[in-house]
N, C-alpha and C positions, 0 to 999 in steps of 0.2 A: 967360711962359715959353712956348716954340714946342713943340708936339709934333708932328712930322713923321709920316705913314704914306704908306710905298711900298713897290713891290713891285717893284722896280728893285734889282739887283746894288750891291753895295758900291761896287766899282772906278767905276759909274756917278754915285753918289748925293757918293764923296768929291770928285769933278772938278767936278760943279756945284751942289752945297749949301755958303753961305756959315758958317764954323766948324766943319766936321764933325769937326775932330782937340778940338774943346773939349764935342763933344754925348755924349751917353750914349747906349747904342746896345744896343736888345733887339731879337732876331734869332729869330721866330719859329722857322725853319728849323733855327739853330744848339741849341735848345731842344729841337726834338724828335730833332736826330740827336745829341746826347749824352745823351741817353735810351736810345740804342741799342735804336732802333726801324729796325726792317731795313726796311721799307716806309711812305715819309712819306705815300703816300697814300692807304692804309685805317688809316684811327686807331681803335681800340676805345674802350669806355665807359672803362676805365681809362685808356688812354693821353691820353685828354681829360682826364681830371680829373688826371693828373701833371703835363700841359704846362700846363694851366691855371692850376693852384697855382705853380707857376714863373713863368707869365708875371704874375700877380698879384705875386709876390714883387719880380720887378724895375721893376714899374709903382711898386710903395711904393718900391724906393729909388730910383727916377728922380725921382720925387715929393719926394724928403728932401732930395737932392742939390742943394748948394749950389757944387760946382765947375762946374755944366755948365747954358748957358744955354738949351739944348736938347735934344729926347729924340727922337732917329729910332726910327722901330720898323718895321723892315724884314719885312715877311711876303707870301708869295708867292697868300695869296687874300683879299685886301682886299672886304669886304662891307660893307654899310650896317648889318649887325648888328652888325656885327666894331665899326664906329666908335662905332656908340651904345654897347655895351658898356662900351668905355675909356673914354667920355665921362660913362656914369652912373659907373662907377668913382670917377673923380676927381672926379667931384660931390660922392658919398658919402663921400669923405675930407678934401673941401676943399679940394682943388685946384683951380687955374684956370689953363687953359694958352688958347694960340692955337692951332687947328688948321689943320695945313697939310697939303694932297696934293700929292706930289712924283710927278708923273704928266707925264714927255714924250713919253711913247706916247699921250697921250690915250685912255687904255683903257678909264677910269674915269668917263665922262659922268656916266655913272648917280647919280653917287653926290654929286658935285661940291655939291650944295644944302647935305650938312653937313657943311664945311667954311668956316672962316672967308676962306681962301687957295690958291688953286692955283698950283702953281711948275709950271709947265712945262718 
């Protein structure tokens, strides 16, 4: 199964990533906005906890979803720590993924080494 990280918007990804319609989508910004946070730039510890719990729920759902062949994780601030934490979460839960970064602007070159594949 493929796990695709991206900071791009859905419209861009929909046009350029194969099998987008069959993908399980996790959108970090959407999770934050659904929690009625006014400012998505400044998150308190309580907001972090709630958001992280929701993301973990969705990661578990993605791991157990038999209909999708890939997971697309939209996150506006992809860091090496984020990628390592997601990988550790799946490893701890016995899931194996091919980790892909969709980065057409090549803005995230510093973390390319953490991925199995880079999609421009």
